Structures are given as C-alpha cells and as structure tokens.
N, C-alpha and C positions, 0 to 999 in steps of 0.2 A: 435584450431579454434572453437571447440564446446563449450568450456567454455566461450569464448567471446559471443557467441550466447546466452547461458543461462544467462550470466550476463546482456546482453541487454534486454532480456525478463523480468528478475527481475526488472531492472530499469524501464522499461515501465509499469509494473504492479504497482510498488511503486508510480510512478508519477500519474497513473490513480486513484489509491486508495486515494492518498493525495489530489488530486484536487476534488475528489468526496466528501471527508470529509469536505473540506473547502466550497464547494458549498452548502452542507447540513447545514452549519452553518447559512445560510440565514433564516432558520426556527426559529431561536432564536428571532429575532425581531418581528416575526409574532405571538409570544405568547407562544411558546413551552418553557418549562423549560429545564435545563441541564439534568435532569433525563429522561424526555421524549425524548430528543435528543439522549442520549445513548441507550435507548430502541429502538428507530427508527433505528439507524445505525447498531445495532446488527442483525436486520432482513433483512438488505440489503446485497446481495452477493458482490456487487462491493466495499463495504467498507472493505472486507477482502483481497482485492488486495494489500493494503499497507503492512501489515505484511508478506504476502506471498512473495511479491517482495523483501522485506528486507531480508527474510530468504534465498531466492535464491541467492541474491548478496553475503550474508555472506558465504554461502556454497562455492561459486566459489572463493571468496577471500581467505578463509582459506584452501581450498583444493589445490589451485595452487598458493602459495605465491611467488615462486622463478622463475616463467616462464618469459622469456624475452618478 
C-alpha cells in the first residue's frame, strides 16, 4: 500500500513540475532567449519537481514489478 502512495506522490510532483516548466515557457515570447529560460528555471525550486517525481515513480516501478 505504501508504494502506491509513493508512486502517487511522484506522479503529483512530476505533473506539478511539468506544468510549471510549460507555464514558464510564456516568458519566451516576452523577449527571453532559450539560454535565459534555462538559467531562470535552474534557479526555481518547483522546476526540480519534474525529475524528482520521475525518479520516485521509477523507483517504485522497478522496486515492485510483480506485485498484484
């Protein structure tokens, strides 16, 4: 039961981080370059939720592959 909870937390973090990265793409039409965009998102903590969520989901999937 606990691994389902960890998987759902990872999924939520991945969704939050992905939506945040997409939302920050709106800065590109405002005049930021791609390099400025990447520098900006490396300084934002919520942008690290996407890889953290993917890692959590991968750990749960590979740790418990045969559970019903």
